[in-house]
N, C-alpha and C positions, 0 to 999 in steps of 0.2 A: 361496447364488448362483454359479452355475459361474463355473471362471479366465475363459472369453475371454465373459464378460457385466461380469467386471472388470476386464480383459484391455483391453477399447472403453472402459468407464470411464476408466478410467486413461491410456489416450492421448489421450483428451477432456483429460486436466485438466492434463494434461503444456504445452498448446497455448498457456498464457500465465500471465501470472504475477498476479496480481493483487489487488486488499488485499481483503483480507476482506468480506464482508456475505452474512448469512445466512439467507437463507428470503425477501430482496427486498428489506430492512432493513439499511443501516450501521449497520456497528456504532461503538463508538468506538474508532476509533482514527484520524490525526487523517490525510493523505490519501488515502484508502482509497477507489480506483474504482468506478466504474461497474459494474455486476452483470452477466456475461460469461456468454452462453448459449449450447445450439450445441446438434443434438439427436443422437445417436445410433440408431443400428440398431434397431428393435425387434424381442424374441423377447422368448421361455421369459416372459415377461410381466412384462418391464420397458418401460418408453414412450421420456419421453428424460430427460437428463440433464442438468444445466450446475452449474456452475463457476461458485462461488460463494466462494472465500476462493483465498487463495496463500501460500507458504511463508514472507513477509515479514510475517505475520501470526504465526502457528501456529510456522514456525523452520524443517520441517522438510516442510512434505507440501500436499496442495490437498485444499480440502472440497469432494464430489463429493457435490448431487440429486439425484433421480431420482423419478417419480408411480409408487407399483406399489399397485394398489386402489385404495381408499380415503384412503392415508392417501402423507407424501412421505417418501423414505428416505435419508437426509440417512449420508452418510462419510469421514472425515478417512482421503485415501489419504497414504502417508508414503513417500518418494519416494528413495531407498537409490542406494549407489554397486552393489551386486552385484542393484539390483532393487524390486518392489514390495511394501511390507509393508501390509495390510492388511485385511477380512470376504472371505471367501471363499480359495480356491484350496489350503486348508492354512494360511495367515499371517496368518489371524485368532484364532492364538492371541499373536500377536508384542506386538499394537498395544497399547500404549500412552491410548493416549486412543478413547474410544467415545463414536459421538452415538445419540443415544434419537428415538426421532420422539414427534412429538407429534401429537395424532390433527385430523385436519384441521379440526374442529368451530370455528366463530369466533363462537358467539357471552357465550363470558363474552370476545374483546376488545369488541365491544360496549360489555360491565358496566366495561371497566376503561380510559377510553381517557387515564388515565394512564400505562398503558403506553406506549401507541403515543406520546403527548409525547414520555415519553424515551428512545423508538426514535428520533425523529427521522418517523414515517411518520401515527400519528395513528393507525392500527392495523395489525395484523399478521397474516401465520393462520402461521405456525413458525415453531419456535426450536432453538436450536443448545446442544445442555447438556455441558459440559465435564465427564469423568470421570477418577476417579484411577482406574487400571485394578482394587481392591482394594475401588471403591464402587458399581463395574459392574452388577453383579448385583443389589442392594437398591435403588437406583433404579432401573432398571427394570423390578422387579418394582411398584416405587410407579409409576412410569409405567403400567405395565398393571392395573392397581387401576384406577385413576383415570377409563382408560378405558374397566370392566366396568358401574363408577357413576355411570346415567342423571342420579342426581340431587342427583351429587356435589357441594356450591358453588363457584358458577366464582368465586366470593370467592377462594378457599380455593383453586382450580388456578393462578388469573392470580397468589395471593403467592407463594406455589411456583415458577412459571414466571419473575414475576418475580425472586427471588431469586440462581434458577440462572441467569438470567439473570447479574446482577447478576457474580458469584463469573465467570463464564463469558467473559468482554470487558470492563467494565466498572472491577474495583478496580486492576488495573494502570492503565490508565487516569489513572483518577485519582488515584492516590497520586503519578504524574509528574508531572499537568501539576495540580491544587490550583493552586498558587499564583496558573492565569491568575485562579483566581475574579473574585480581585478586584484587578485588576489591567486601568485605565483603558484602557492603550492596548493593547489586546486588542480584535479588532474582534468584537460578538458574535453571535449571532441577534435578533433582532429577539423582544422579552420573556424576554430571559434571568436577566432579572432580576429579574423573580415565575416562571417558570416553575424556572429548575433547584433553586431554594433550599425548593420545593412536593417538588420531586422527593425530597430532601434528609428533612426531615419526612415524606416517607411514606414510604424506608425508616428512615427513623423509629421509627418505628411497626410493620414489620414486626422488628424487634429485628437489620436488618440495619448492621452495625462496615462506616462506607466507609470511607477510611483518608482525611481531611485533618482538616487543625490548626481544632480546633474553634474559635480566635478566629475563622477563617476565615468559618465553620459560623454561630459566632453575627453574625457582622458582615452576613451575607448576608441571614438571615432576617430579620434587626431592621432592611433598610433592602428587604427585600420586603413587612415588613408597616408598614410607613410608606410607602411606596409605594400601595399598599391601603389602608391612611387614607386618604392622599388625594385618590385618585378614588370612591371610594364615598359621605366626607363632601362631593363635590362632582357626585355625584349622574351619574356619568358626562357631565359637563358642563364643558367650560374645562379638559380636560387633555389635553397634549401626548401623553400614553403614551396613548391606547389602551388602555384597560385591557381590552376585553371583544375584543381582536384573536386576545390572548394566553389569555381565560379560563378556557381550558384551567387557566390555574395559580392559580390560586380555588378550585375545589370547592367544596366545604362552607364557606369562608368570605362568598361572595358566596350576596345573597340579594337579586336583582337581577337574575336571569335572564330573568324578563319584559320586564325592557326591555330583555335583549342583543335578546329576539328580536325585536323591529325591524327589527334588521337582518336577521333572515333574505329571502333572495334567495331567486325562481323557483326555483330549484333545489334547495330548502331545507336549503341550507346557513348557516354560520355564516362572511361571508368566504373563501366556496371554502375551505375548511381544514374537513379532512378530524378532526380532532381537535378543536380548538371543537366542532364540531359534534356531536363525540362527548359530550363534556361540556355540550351543553344537552340534546341523549337522555338522561342520566342524571338530569341533575337540575334540568331541566322536566315532570319528568310522561312520558317518555318520545314526545317532539313525532313525532308521524307521518312527517310531511314529513321532518324528521330520519332516522327510518328511513329512509326510503326513500333519499335520497340515499346513505350510508354502504351502505347494499345493492346497488345502482346498482355505484358503484366497484369494491365486492366480481363480481360478477360478472365485470365487464368489467376486472378484474386480479389475479382467483382470489387469489395469497399474497400482493401486497404493494399496499400503499397510499400514491397519492404524495401532498408534501406541501400542496398546490394541487391542488384539481381540480373546472373542469375549463382546461385550458391552449392548448387549443387556437387559438384572437384569440391571446394573449397569444406564441403562439409562432410566427402566420401575421408577426405584426408586426414582432417579430423578425430574422423571417428576410426579410424585407424590407429592411430596415429594414439591418439587416446586410451585404446581397449591394450595394446601394447604394452606405455607406457604403466598401468592397471597391474599387468601381468594375467591377465585373464584372458591373450589375445588365441590362447590353445586349445581353448572354447569355442569358438567364429574358425577356423583356420580355413572350412569349401568358403564362407563371406568374405572374407579378408582374398582369399584369393580372387575369386570373383571380380573385388572392386580391383586390387590391383591389375589384374590383366586388362578391368578398361582401362585403369591409370596410364597405364602399359602402351593399349592401341594410342587412346589419345598425342602420350607420347609423341608413342611416332611419328602421328599427322601433323606438328607440331600444334595441339588444340587451343586455339589464342587464351580457354578460360583459364588453362595449365599458364601458359608462359608470356604472358599480359601480368602478371600477380608474382611481384619476386618470389613471396612468403612461397605462395602456394608449385610454382616452378622448381625453389630448395627443398620444402618438404615432399615433391614427390620424387624429387632427388634424390634422395635420403633413404625414402620406404623401398621405391624397386630397386635402388642400388641392392641393401641388407636383404633385401628378400628372392633376391640372384639374379635380375632380371640387371639384360645388359643395358646401362647406358653412359652415355657419354655423359663427361663434366665440362665439351665444348658448349651445351648448352647451356652453360652456364657465365662464358664470356667476357659477355655485356659487365660483369660485375667483380672485372680482375681490377679494378681502378676507382679508389675511393673516391676520388673527386667525380667523375664520370658521372658516379652511381649518385651520389648526393645531387649534380648538377640533369638528371636525367625527369622531362616531365612527367610528370604523372607517374611514379616509380615509389617515390618512399614517402611511403603514411602512415607510417608505424615503426619503432625501429626494431619490432616482433623481429620484421620482417631481414633484420641483421642476426639477428638471432638464429634465426635461422640457416641464411649464407651459411653462419657460425658451423654448425651444425653438419651441414653438409661438406666441408673443407676440409671438415678431417677423414670422408672416407677415399681419397684416395688408394690407389690397389697401383702394384707394378713399379715403383719408383719411382721419379722425380714428376710429378705434375706438376705444371707452370700456373696453370689455370687454378684446381684447388687451392696450391700454398698460397696464393699469392691473394688468394680471398682468405686466407686462415690467417691471415699477419696483418692486415688490415682490422678483419672483422673484429679482432684478437684483443687489437689495442683499444679499439673505442670502447670495447667495451669493459676493457681495464679503466680505463678514463672513466667509466661512469663509475665504475668503482669504485674508486682514488677522490670522486669528487660526490658520492651519494647522490649519483644523476642516472633513478632507477627510473628511464623514464616507462611511460606508458604500461605503469604496473611490474613490469616487470621488477620482479623482484630481486632481492641480494643473494637470495638462493635461486633462482635459478637463473643468473649471471655467472656466477661460482659454479654453481653445474656446470654448462656451457663451454668455460673453460679448460675445467678439467677436458683430460684427453678423455675418446670414448671407452680408449684399453682398458683404463683404469677407475672405471666407475665397474659397478655387481650390481645385477641385475633386481635382486630380489631386495638389497639396501635400497634404492632409490624404489621400488614398486613402490614400499613401504613410505618412505619420502612421496609421493607422490600422491598415495590414497591420502596419506593424512592430510598433505595441503588440496586437495579435492574438491573443490565449492560449488554442489548446488545449483546453488544461484552467481554464479561467474559469470561475467558478461565480460564483451571487449568491447573496443572504444575505437572506431573510429565521426562517423557525422553524429556519431548517437551510438546509444548504448547495446546490443545486442547482444544473445546468448541463445544456444540450440538444445534444444531439451534432448534432443534423442544423447547430445552428448556429454551433456551437465545433464546427471539424471542421477535421484536418489535411489531407485533400486538396480540400477547398478554400479555407485557406491557399496550398494549393500550386498550385492553382488560378489564386489571384489574384495568385500573384507571377509568378506565368510571362506569365500576360495586359500585369502593369503593365510586364515587362522587354519584351517585346514590341513594343510601344505605343510603349517608348522609343530602342527601336531603329531606328523605325520614323522617330519623330521626328528619331535622330539620323540620316536618308539627306538626311532634309529640308529639315537644317538646313545642310551640307553642299552641299545642291544653292541651297541660298540664297546662302553666301556668294559663290561660283563668280559669283549673277546680279550681287550689291553690287560684287563686284571686276568685273563685266564694264560696270557699268553709274558704273566710275568715283564712287560716292556717296562717297567719302572721301575725295575730294578738293572737294567741294564743302562743308563740314566737319561732315559727318554719322561722327560713329568711328560702328564695327564692332561696340563690346560695345551699341548702339542695335537691332542685327538680331537678337543676343543678348534679351536683356530684351522685347522687342516677340516673338519667337519660343513663346519661354516664354509670358509673359499668352496666347498666344492656345493654345498644346497645353496649360494647364494648364487653360482651359473648356471648347476643344472639340479633346480627347485622339484620339477614335475612331480608326482607321486611313479607316476607309470618308470620314473627312472632310480626307481629304490633299489636294487640291484647294484645299479649299474654306481649307486650317489660308492655304495657299500663297499666295496671289487675297490674303484677307487681311494678311498682314507687308511681302509687296512693297505691296498700298496703304495701309500704314499709313505704311514709312519713305517713301515718297512724298511722302504729306502733313507727313511733318514734317521733312521739307526745304521746300517750300512752305511753312508756317507762320514757320517760323524767317528765308523770304524775309519777308512780310509783315507780321512782327515790330519789322520796324527794320533787319532786316541788311546788306539792298540798297534800291535808291535803287526811287525811286516810277516809270522807265521800266523796268528793268527787270523791274518788274510787271504793265507794263501788254506788254511783250513778252513775257512770260509768254502771260498771256490772249489777245491774238493770238494769239503761233502752233497754241492752242489750238484755237482760234473756226478759226480757217483748218484745220483736220486734214486730208488729204489730198489736201494744195495741190503744188507744187513746192519743196521747203523747198530750194535749190542755189537760188532765187532772195529768201529769206527772208534775215531781216537780223536775226544773232542780239547781246543788244546787250552782253554779256559773254559769256565760254571757261563760266559757273559755270550761264550763262541758258545755252547750246546743248548741257552736260553735261547737266541738269535736265531740259528739253527731250528730251533722245533715250533718254532712260533709261523714259518717261515714254513717249513715245510706245513704242520695245520692247516694255514690262507691256502696256500696253493693246493692240497684236495682237495679244499670244500671248496672256494672257488672254480675248480676244474668242475667236479660234478654240476654243478649248477650250471656251471657254461656248454655243460655238454647235454644239458637241456634243452639251453634255448636256443643251443646254433643246431643241432643234430647233431651232433660229431664230437668226436670226443681231442681236445683244443690242449688240455694237458703238457704235452710235449714241447707245441708253442708258449707255452707259459713262460717252462722254465730254462728252452734257449732262449728269451726274453730275457732272462733273470743270471744266465749266464754267460748273455753279454756286454750286462753291463756288469759283474763282475766282473768282467775280462777289460771291457777298457779301464774298471778301475785300478786294479795292476798295474797299467799298462804305468799311469798315469805316477804313481808308488813308487816305482821307477824311473820317471824323469824323473824331480824331486829328492833324490833317494842318493840320485847320482850327478848333480846337479845337472843335467842333462837341458837344452833349451831349446823345442824344437820347430820348428817352421810354424808361418800361421796356419800353412795345410791342413800340415800334422797334427796339430795343437787341434783345430777344429776335428777332427776327422773324431779323433778319441773322447775329447772335452767334451760334443755333443751324445752324446753315448751314456757318459754317465754323469750326468745332469740327472735323467733317468727318464727325461719326458713317453722318451720310445716305448719303453715301458711299461709305464702307469697310465697312458694313454690307449697303446693296445688294449691290453687285462681289458681297460672298462670299454671298449667297442664289442668283447664278446658280448656287454650287460644291457647294451640298450636298446635289445629286442632286433634287428635282419641280419639275418642270417647272412652273417658271411664266409664265402665259399676265399678257401687255399689261394685262390690264382690273386682276388681281391684281396687279400691279409699282404702276398707277396707282391702285390701292384709298383708298375712304379709312382702310378698316383699318392699310392699309400704312402709312399717313403719321400718323395717328395714333400707331404705334407709334414710327418712323423720328422724328415729333417729341417724343413722351416721354424717351427715349434721349435724345436731343440734348441735349433744356436738364437731364436729368439729369450729362450728360456735362458741360454748358456751369457748374452751379451749382458742380460740385466743383469743376472746372476754376480758377475768380471766385472761388472759400473759399479751395481750396489753394493756392493759384500768385500769390495779391497781396498776398505780401511781397518774391517776387520783383522778381514784375515792377514792383514801387513802386522799385526799388534797379536797374533796369534802362531804367528812365525808357521803359519798355514802354506800349501800349494800357490806356485805362478797364477796368473791368471792374461788372458788377455792384453792389457792393459802394460805389464811389467815386459811383455815377451816382444813387442811392439820399440818401444824403446828401447829394448836389447838389441832389437834389430835393427836399432836404427844406429846403434853407435853415439849414443847423445844425442841426438841431433834435432831430436825433440823436445819437450815437457813431456810430465803427467799430464794438461791440462789440454794439450794437443792432445795426446796417447788417445784419451778420454773422448777427446771429443771425436774422433774417426771411425772409434767403435758408438758410439751415440749413432753416426753415421750409418754404420752397416747396420747395428737396431732395426732403424727406422725402417731405409728400405729392405731386409729381411721381413721387417713388422706384413707392408703394402704387397710382398709380393706372395708372404702368409695371406695375408686377406682376400687377394686377389683365387687363389686356390681357390678357396672357400667357400669368394662367394661368384663366381661362373664356371657356368653349367663346363666340364669339356665335352668335345664331341666322342664319342664312343664308351663314357666315364660311366662306371659299375656300383662305384661307389656310395651311398642312401648320401642325405641331407646330410637327418642329423648324425653320422661318424665324420664328417667333415665338420659340421660345428663343433664337435670336441674339441678340434684344435686349435679353433678358436680363441673358442673357452680356457684349455688352460693355454693361451697363452696368456692373455689376460690374468690367469690365477700366477703365477710366471709375474706377475709386474705384482702383485701385492707381498711374495712371498719374498722376493730379492729385490726391487726395485730402490730402497732404504733403508741398505747396512739389512739385517737377518731379522725379519716380524714374525717372521716364518716362527723360532725357536723364542723373542723374546715380544709377545704381545705387548704394545702400548692400550693410551686406556679409549682412542679411539676403536681401535679394533673388538678391547672388552663389547663397547657400548653398542656395533653392529652385529656381535655375536648374542646381546640381549636380545636386541630389538629383532631381526633374525628368529630365533632359534626359541626364546624364553618368555616372546611379554606380547603377547597374543593385541590384537590390535580391538575397542575397544566398537561393542555395536552401535 
């Protein structure tokens, strides 16, 4: 090789210090990194060169390879203080190690899947062989003889290369880490207990001396034989190990390949695994579909083979899920829609890549349903039974699948859903058991399990975004038969972008909070008993669910309306006299009159009404610009309806009248204030809403559903506090009263909980399912669901809205004040 060619490769080799990866497969060394490749300028017969190893492995240089003619040429470039030593330019004589070339033909790899299994790739295209200088010529001559003999036994080639590979990269690692073979605390690839002992047995047949403790070897082989015996006796039924998925570890021991072949997919593979498929090709009389599958991979990937193929659906689903979890999906709306349109098309076609994988099916269902695509839970029916799930061959490969099933099972809409409810029950119990036993399988951390067990309607987007960003790992990998990761999903650039986006939004929220604090002080709301802490709580809840910068006006309108609602709610809960309540109603009813002639029953009434008047006038002016029409009357009427319903409630409780359930809900769902706050917020989201839309049956149904959820949560969660304060009755006490004592308080609460769950599912269905002829923009529908989530936090555990706890304070700090570190 000419000096300048070698210099080009050396320059490329120095660009990074990566872990060893020879010819596209991972060598046995913990922490090895992904293949880094680049292209040199072509010339003098040299094509492209790639960095395939770093000095952290060999301690002295970099492996570089390039394609020349019909073979890969691989060389170890040694980096010294005084220059570069290696082949070419007169420095080849000083090289202590040399790399020889293996013929590019892959026929023998198709005949020996165990080699691919060992490499964690199923198949391989080339191999590096480490030689001491005194053995260079002998080994090179041997390889050249192999290349010349066309009919040379492929088995002999494989045995030779296998032994060389073990000598090159495996012995040192095995010797140092052999203790981990029997260590149950170590995270192992799927099928390790079957595949690794089979590798040992294969090495023994070739008279290779492995530096492993004989006792560990014997124990591993005994455990493998017992596992295989149990699986074979059950005829591949009822075993949770799913031996078929790791069938390449059985080899000749398995006499039921025909039974395994029932799992062959349309693309010719077994479980999309090249290794398992290669084994089937050998032991099932060279199935043509298996051969075509493997051949297609080799044509696509040239000199390496992935652990799983195809992976397109998996990558797309994970990417969309990751963008949403990081809170940056709004920047990629068009791209995400294109992806989900494609996923939905494949879902309707019952695409095998989606439905043959439990995790793919569950994630696709969740993403599609939450993105307003009509998908039926019927597609998940085969997962309703826990026993059936664990006994279905080829399905259960990771406990992450159970996590995803549980997430999907929470998306029931329109009442009872037997399929999703059954899945939710057994997956929830399964994960709760793992928490109790501290068994977080497959790197499924405690936080992930705890979050999945929480109802998704009790989570807050911005809190979870931050948690996900902080836990995001660029080098994160998943383990099936081998560790793997996607650089497009686990990206340092994506992490940096997400942090910057979070901090920018947080800075915007801080400016808005300062504006609201000035409004709070100007309105003197602290003088009517409203602590400023409520402002922080209200703004946090709003920003945690409606955090996008473009919704700044909507957030401010929502928080101001909520603060005023809190004040008037305290008035009507018995903290002021009836005359003051009537005085407030009269003032709002006579909006725009000459208030200099109006009588204020007390100073606090005057303070409250002044704040309400100033706020409504300001909001109406802004909304008129956004909507292109005057909506002040609309805002005033919302407050009149709210106050009118509160007066009805006051009369009930003062006269000790117990209304019917229907009467109570018709009034209480208005007095909860959700309709007033939500419809005011709607006017600031951006879309123009005509009078017809604001008064449409769809808008009315969404308002009613959201109000019912909030009312049920309030009545259930704050019943004890209201008893202590002699506050008005709630739906629980009305149910008990109307039953004439035949049901207990707990039974009444259970009934209300069922009513709450049914109404929440109905609301989610109205928000997610596109109704024919609907004119209501999706962002306007979404605000109703987000309001129901806000209500869950405000009312579900007493009255945290008024009395923040330590957890709430931590969330406020994380979302509003503490930026993410770059």
